[in-house]
N, C-alpha and C positions, 0 to 999 in steps of 0.2 A: 525327465523331470529336471529341473534346475536344483543344484545342491548349494552353490554359492553364488550369492550376487553382490556384484559391484555397483554401488550407486553414484553415477558420474554427476553429482550435484550437490547441494547445501541445502542450509536452513531447514523450513518446515516440510517441504518436499520429501527431502532426504529422510526426515525423521518420520513421515507418514509412511514411507516407503518400508523403512525398516521395521516398524510395528507389524505390518502384514507379512513381511517374510518371517518373522520371528514367529508368529502365530501358525505358520505353515512349516515351520521346521527348518527354514532356509537360512543357512548362514550368510552374514552380511560383511561387505566391505565398504568403510567410507573413504572418500579422499578429501584433501583439506589443502588450504594455503597457509601462510604464514599468519594472517589475521584470522584464521578459524582454528587455530591449533587447539584450543580449549572449547569449541563449539558444541552445541547438545548432540548433534548427528555424530560426531566424532565419539562421544561418551556412550552413545546408544548402541553403536555397530559393534560387532564381534572383533572387527579389524579395522586398522585405518592406514593410510598411506599418504605422506607427504608429497604435494605435488610441486611447490614453489613459491613464489612471492604471492601478495595479496592480488595484484592485477588479474583480473581474470584470463587476459590473453596469455599470460605466464603460467597459470595454473590449470583452472577448470576448462578453459577452453584449448588447452594444448592436446591435441590428440594424441600424439607420440607419448606423452608421459601417462595419460589415461589407460591406454592399451597395455604399457608397460606395467602398470599398478595392477591390472586385471590378471596379467600372466604372471606376475611376482607372486600374487597370492592365491592363484590358483582358481580364480572365478571363472565359472563356465558360462555366466550371463552378464550382461552390463544392462542396467536400467539409467536412461538419461534424465528422468524426470521432465522438467518443463523448463525452457529458456536453456541457456548454455548450448550445448551440443544435441539438445533433444530433437531438433529438425534439419540436422546436418547430414546429407547424404553420404558426403566423405567420410564421416565418422562411421556411419551404419558399414559402409564398405570395409573400413578398417578392422571393424569387428569381425565381418565375415572372412575377412583374409587371414586372422589370427584365430579362427575355429572359435569364437566367442559368439553367444546369442545375444543378438541385439534385442532389446525388449521394445520393439516398436515395428512401424511398418518397412516394407522393402525400400531400399535406395531408390528405386524408380519413381514410387510413389510420393516419397518426399519430394524429388525434383519436379514431378508434375505438379503439386501443389505449391511448391517454393516459389515459384513466379507467378505472380497474380494475374499478368496478361495470358501466360500459357493456360492459367487454370481456367480463366474465363472462355476461352476456346474450347477446352475438354469438356467443361460443363455444357456449353451451347450444344455440342455435338451428342451429348448425352440426355438432351432435353430437359436440363435444370433451367428454371427461368432466370434470366440476368437482368440487371439495371442498364439501360442504354449508357454506353459511354465509348471510350477510346482506348485499346488495348495494344496498340503497334508500338513498334520500336523507334520511329522518327522522333527524335527527341528535341527538335528545333522548337526554340521558345514560341516562335510565331506560328508553326504549324500547330502546337499544342493550342496555343491560343483560338486558332481558327476552329479547331474540333470543340473548344470549349463553347465558343458561339453557336456551332452547330447543335450541340446537345441541349443548350440552354441554360442560363445561370438560375440559381445557385449550382456550383459544380464542387466536386471534391477531389483534390489531389491526393494521391494514394502511392506510396512506394512500392513498386512492384515485388521488391523482396521482402517487405516490412511486415509488422505486425506491431501490437500493443500501442497502436497510435503514434509511432515515430513516423517521420516524414509524411505526415497526413495534414491537409490545410482545406479548409471550406474557403470557396472564394464566391462572393456575391456579385461581383461586377467585373468588368473588363478591366479597369483602371487599377484593380488590385492584384490581377493576375501575374505578372512578372515578378512583382515582389514576393508574392506568395510562392510562387513556382522556386525562385532562387533559394527560399528559406528551406521549402520542403526538400529540394535536392541536397542541401548542405547538411540537414538532420539526418536523412537516410544514408547518404555518404559516411556521415560518422557512425551510425549505429549499424549498418549491414555492408560497409564498402560497395554499396552499388546505388546509383542514384536515378535509375531508371524509373519513371512515372508513368502512371496510368490515370485516366480520368474517367469519372462516373456522374450521372445526373444526381444530385444531392436530393434524396427523397426527403420531402417535408412532412413533420411530424411522425417518423416512422417509431416502430417497436424493434429492438434486436432479439431476435429469438433464435436460438441456436439447439441443434439437435444432436444429442450423445449416439454415435453409432460404433459397432463393434463387429469384426469380421475375422473369421479364422481361416487358416490356411486350407480347409477343404471346401471353401467356396460360399460359407454361410455366413448370413449377415443378420443383424438385429438393429433396432434403434430402440434406445432407453429413454423414450420421450424427450421432452423439451426443456430449456431452461431460457428464462427472460433476463435479458443482461442490459436492460435499458438505461438503468440510471448509470452516467457516465459522466466523467470529467476528463477533458481534453482525450476523448477516446479512451480511457482507462476506466474499466469497469469498478463501479463502487459497491452496488449490490447486486447479487444474483438470486433469483428463486425459481423453485420448480414445484409444481408445473406452472406456465405461464399463466395469468391471471386472464380470464375471458376465453380461454381455449375451447373450442368445441371438438368433438372426436373425429368430425370429418376434417377439419383443417389439420388437424394433429397427425391423422392417417398420410393425407398427402404431403405434408412436409417431412413425415418421417420416410416416406416412400421415396421421394425426391432426395434425401440425403443418402439414402441407401444406393440409389442409381449413381450418384456423385462418388460414393466409395468404391464400388464396383467399376465403375468406369477407369480407375486407375490401380485395380487389383490390390485393393487394399487389405491389410491384414492388422489386427488390434485395436485399440481404442483410437477414436478420432472424433473431431466436433465439426461439423458443418453449420456456417454461419448464415443468417438470413436477415435481410430487413424485411418486416412485416408493416402493411400500412393498413389504414383503416378499414377500407375496403375487404381485406383479406387477401389481397394479393401479396406474394413474397418472391423475394429475390435473392439470389446467391450472392453472397460477399466472399467468403473465403472457405477454406477447409484447413483447420489446424490438425497436423498429423501429428499428434501427441495427446498425452493426458493434460486436460485442462486444470487452471487454478481452481476453478468452481466445481471440479468434479464431486465434491463431497455432497452438494444438494441432490444430486442424481442417486448417490449412493442412500441417502436418508429416506427418499421416496420409493425406492424400489428393494431396500433390503440387501443389496449387493454391495461387494467388495470390487471394485474395478481394477485396483491393482493385482488382486487375485486372479481376476480373468486374465489380465495383461500377462501374468507369469505362465498361467495354464496354456494360453494360446502361442505365446513365444516357445514353449516347449513341444508345439505341435498338437495339443489337445483340441477338440472341438468345443464350441461355445457350450458352457454349462446350460444354457437356457434357449428355447427357441422364443419366437415373439409371441405366440399365444400364452407361453408361461409368464409374460412380464405383466405386472399390474402396477398401477400408481396407489402409493399407501400415503395419505395426508399430504402436508405441504412442508416445504424447508426453505429457509432464507441462508445466506451467507453473506457476511461483510468481512472487508479486508482493514484491518486495522494497521496503520501506517505511522511511522515516526516522521512526522511532516507538521507544518505549522499551517494550520488554514486562515489563521489571521494575517498570514506574509505570503499570499499566492500560493500557498500549500509548499512552500519551499521544503524539500527534505531535511530532516532533522539527523543530527548526529550527536553521540555522547553515550553515557553510561546508563544501563538500566538499572537504576538504584532501586526501584521496585517494578516486578513484574509479577502480578498476582491474578492470573485469570480467573472466571467463575468456576464453580464446582462443576464438573463434566458428569452426565447422567440425565435421565429424564428428559432427553430430546436436545441436550446442550452439549455441543462438541467444539473443542479447541484444538486447533492444527497450529503448532508453533515451532520455530526452530530456535528459541532463545529462552534463556532463564535469567533471574535477578543477577546483575553483577555484569552481565556481557555489554560487550561494546557494539553500538549500531555505528558502523563506519561508512567513509565516503565510497568503498569499494563497490558495494553490492545495492541491490534492490533494498529499498527502506521497510519493507513488510516486516512487521513484528509477528502478526499471527492471522490467521482466519478463524473468525466466529460463525457457527453453523448451529442453528436451532430449527428443531423439527416439532410440529404439532399436528392434531387430528385435521386441523383446517388452517386456512390462510390466518384468520384471525388469532388463533391460538398461537400458531408458530410466530407471529410477529410478536404478540405481547410476550413471548418468552424471550425472543431476541430482545428487546427494549429492557427488560429486567436483566439479563446477562449482560448487556452494556453496561447499565449502571453499577453493576458489582464489578466490572472489571477494573484493576487498579495499575496504573502505570505511571511511574516518577522517574524523573531524570532527563527524560526528551519529550518535547513537545508531540502531540499526537492527535488523531482525528476523530476521538470517541463521542466528543459532543457534537461533532459535525454530523456523524452517522444517525446520532439519535434525532436530529432535527431532520434528517433526510426520511428517516422511516416514520417520524410521527407525522410529516406533512399529510395534509387531507388529500392530497391527490395521489400520493404514493399510497396510503393506507387504503384509498378506493380502488387501488389496482389500474389507476389510469396513467401511469408515468410512460413518457416517451423518451427517446435519446436525448432531446431537449430540456428534460426535465430540471436539471439543476440551473442550465442557463434561463429558463423562463422564470423560475423563482428563487432567483440568486440573492436577492433582498432578504427574503425570508429565512433560507437556508444558510447562508453566511453571516447571519446576524452576529454580533459580538456581545456577548452576555458576561461582560467583567465588570459589572458595577458591584462596589464592595457593599453587600446587603449585610443586614444584622447576622444573619446565620453565617456568613462567610468572616465578619469581623470577629464573631465568637468563637469560632473554629482557630482563627489565628492566635487569639489570646489564649485559649485553652493550651494550644500548642506549645506557645512561648512559654507559659506558666510551668507545665510539665517539664520542658526541657531545661528551665532553670532550676527546677528542684532535683532532676537527676543529676545535673552537674554539681551542685552543692553536695548532695548525699555521696557522690563519687570522690570528693575531695575531703570529705569528714575523717578526722583520724578515727584508727581502730578504737583508740582508748576511750573516746567518747561521743560514739555516735548518735545518741539521743540529744545531744546539745542542740538548744534551740537557735544556736548560731548557724547550725548546718541544714536547717529546714527552708524550704520556697515557700511558706506561708507569711512573709512579710512581717515576722514577728518583731516587735520591736520595744523598748522598755516603756515608751510612752504611747505616740501615735502609730496607726498602722501605716507602713510603707508601701509607696505604689511604684510601679515599674512603668517605664516608657520606651516604646521602640517605633522608629520609622521604618514603614515598609512599602514596598513596591508589588502592586498586583496588577500585572498585565499593563503597565504603563500609567497606572493610577498611583499616587502617592497618599499617604496616610500616616497618622501616628494612631498607634494602638497603646491605651493605658489600662492598667489592670492592678487590682489590689485582691490578695487572696485571705480569705476567714475560713481556715480548715479547708474543706472539700469545696467550698464555695469559691467561685471567683466572680466578681464585679468588674465590667470592663466598660471603657469608653473609647469611640474612636472619632478622629478630628481629620477631614480630608482637606486636601487644598482651596476647596473652595468654601469652607467653613462650616460645612455640613457637620453636624454631631449625630451620632448613635450611643446607645447603650443597653446593657443587658446583662444577665447573668447565666453562668455556665456551672454545671456540676459534672465531671467525669467519674464514672463509675468504674472503680479501679478492677483490674484483672479481667475485664471484658471491654469489647470495642463498642461501647455505648456512652452516650453523654445525656444529660438533661440541659436543655437550652432553653432558657426562659419557661422552664415547666415541661417542656415537650421532650421526649425520649427520641433519640436519633442514633443511628450508627456513627461510630467515629473511630478512625484511624488515621495515623500520620506517618511520615517518614522524613528523615534530615536530608536534604538535597545539597548541602556543602553550604553554599551562600544564603539559604533560606530553608523553606520547608514546602512540601505537598501534603495537603491533608484531604481526606475523603470522608465526608460528611453527608448522610442522607442520600445518597446518590451523585452529589456534587463534588468536584475535586477543585479544591482552592490551593493555587500556586502563589508563592510570594518569595521575595527577596528582602534582605535585612539590609538597610542604607545605613551608612555609617553617620555618625552626629554631623549636622550642618554647623561646620565652624565658621561660615561666613565668607571661605575663599570661592573666589572666581574661579571656575574650570577652564581648561584650554579648549577653543573651538578648533576642529579640524575641518577644512574646507576641501572634503574630499570625498570619494565614494569608496565604500568598502566591500569587501567580498560578502554576501550574505550567507554563505556556506562555504564548505571544502569542497574544491572541484578543480577543474582542468579550463583553462581559458582556451575558447575554441577559435576565436576572430575577435579582432579589433576593427570597429566598424568606422571609425574616422580617425584623422591624424592628430597629433599633438598641435596644439595653437589652433584647431577648428572651433569655430564659434556654431553653436547648436542652438535648436529650439527646445521648448520644454516637452519632455517625453519624447524625446529623438533616441533612438538606439546607439549606444555607444559601445558596448561589447557583448559577446556571448560567451557565456560559461556554460560547461557541461558538468551534471553530478548526477549519480545514481541513474544513469539511463535517461535523463531528461535534459533538455536545452533549457536555459534561462537568460534572459537578456536584461542587461542592466542600462537603465535610460536615465537622460538627463532630468534631475529633479526640478530644473528651472531653465529659463534661457540663459546663455551663459557662454563660457569659453573652457574648452579642454585644455589646460594648461601642460598637463604632463601624464603619461601611463607610468607605472609601476610595475607592469606585467607585460609579458609576450605572449604571442599564440602558442599554445601546447604546454605552457607551464602550469604545475600543479600549485595551487594556492590553498592558504587556510582561511577559514571564515573569519572575518573580520579584519583580515589584511586590507591595508589601503592600497587600491588599485589605481586609482584616477585622482590627480589633483585638479580639481574643478573650481571655478569662479563664477558664481551667479553673476548676472548682468549689473546687480546693484553693487557688487562687489568687485567687479572686473575693471 
C-alpha cells in the first residue's frame, strides 16, 4: 500500500490527485517553482517542496530535484500526472533506482510508444489497424516528399516524439511540402528536442475516438469504453464526451479489443489511452497511445462511476484490477470542456494576468470542476494557460449538454481573457448538438463559431451604467466623514439643490467606444448611451440591494460585477460585459508608433527576415513561443522591416516593440 505520494506536477491535475489521495488516507507531497509558491496545489498538499525557478526545465522537469524531494519527505511513490515527466522513461527508471514506486507504466512501455514510428511498427505486428504512411528514419526532405506523393495528398506531418498537436502540419499539395516540413521540424525540436518526422495519409472527415485502457501487473486488462474528442483546434482538444455519439456495441467491442491488444503488445501496466481515427464507414486506424492519465479522464469517471486515480494507486502498489470487463457498464453521458486563459478574438493567443475573479458554478448534481487556481492567482507565461476543466453528466446526451451550457453561463472569470463564450457557441452549434462533429468541425464552421458578439446592446449599456453608479456611490460613502454619514452631499443619487445631476463616462468595450450617461433617482437609474456612429440607446435599471439581481427595463436578471482596475467586468443574465474607462478627450493628438509589438509575453524563437528587407503583406517576420505554442508575427502590409528590437532566444513582455516597420506608403 502507498502511504505517502509525491505529485510531480502542478495545477488542476495535482489538485485532482491530492483529492483522491486524501480520500484514501494517503499523505501527499506537492512540489512547486518560484511562480507557484502560493498555488492551490501547494496549499492542498500535506507537505510541499520548492524545486527552483519558474521555467519548467529548472523545476518541474528537473528529474534530480524531483527524486531528491521524494527522498527528503519519505514519499514511497510518485504520481507524474500528465505533461512534464509523465511519459519520460528516464524519470521512471530514476524512480525505480531510488526505490520509489512510479505510478505509471514500465519504462519499456513508455519508450515503445514514445516514438510514433516505432509504435506504428509494434501495432502493425499486433494486428492493430494503421493509416497508410511512412514511419522510417530517413529524414531527407526530398525523400519525405517522395513518400508524400506515394501516400497521396493531403498528408499529415507529425513529430515522432510529439503530442498535443506540436510539430504537426497538414499538407495539401507538393508546393506546400517543404515549408510545412521546415516549420514542423522547428516546432518539434523546440518542444521535444527531437525533429524526427513521420508521414500519414490525412483521413478526410474523421472522428477522433480514444479508448481508455487499464492493465495490472498480473496480466489483466480492461477497457473503460470510449471518448469522442473530435472537436479540436490546431490539434488541441476543445470538447470531449463519453460515450461517443452513434457508437454501436459491435464497434465499441472491436475498438476496445484492438486497444487492449495494443496495450498487451508493450507489456502495459496502469492507465493508458489508445487513440484512433474513425471514418464514416466504421473503419478505424491507430494514431498513438498515451502512456499516462489523460486530461479528459473525468468523463470516463462520470460514465463508469470509477475513480481512475484510485485505480492507478492500487495497481502501482501491486493490487489486481478492481473490476473485470463484464463488471463495467456505461451510466448516462458526460462532457468536458477546457477553460483557457486565451483570446478567441485574437487568434486564441494565450492571455496572462491576475484572476481578479474566479467563480466556478456550484458543484454537484452532475457538475464537476477540476481546477488548480483561485481568485487572485496569476496566470503566467511559464505554464499551460488552462484555468479549469468543467465536466457535466446527465442521464443522456441531451441532458448532459443542457447542464454544460447552464454551467458555462454561471462560470465567472475576470482579469484575463478566456474562451467561455467560444465554448458555448461550439456546444450550441446544430452540428455538434446533433452529434455530427468531426475533427474539421471548427474549421468547417469557423464563421459561425468564431463570430464576435461585442455589440453594445441595451442590456450591456444598462449593466455598465448600473456598475458605474454603484461604484461612485460606494466611493462617496467611503469618503463620508464619520460625523455626518447621512449628509446628502455624500450620496450617489445625484442630489442637487435644484436640478438632477447627470454623470458621463467614456468607455471602450472590446474596441467599441461609447459615452454612457446616467442620472439616479433613489434606487432607479435612467441611462443613455451614444456610440461613435451616433447611435443612441436608453433605458432604466434598478439594482436590488443585498442580492445579485437587477430590474432592467422591468425585466429581472442576475447581476454581479467586479472592478478590474482600468474598468470593470459585469456578469448579467449569463452574459459577461467587459469595459475600460477612457480618459476625457482633451483634443490632443496621440503619438503613432510605426512598429509591431509582442502580442503576449514569450520567447523569440527565430527572426525570419533581415533588417532592411522589403516584404509583402502577411509575410512571416518572426516566430515567438508562449505557453507551449508557436506564434508567427506577420507583416500588416507590404513594406520594409527597418529594424529589429529583439533577438532569437530573448524573453519579451507583451506590448513590447519588436519591429520598426514602415508600410509601403510610409517608406
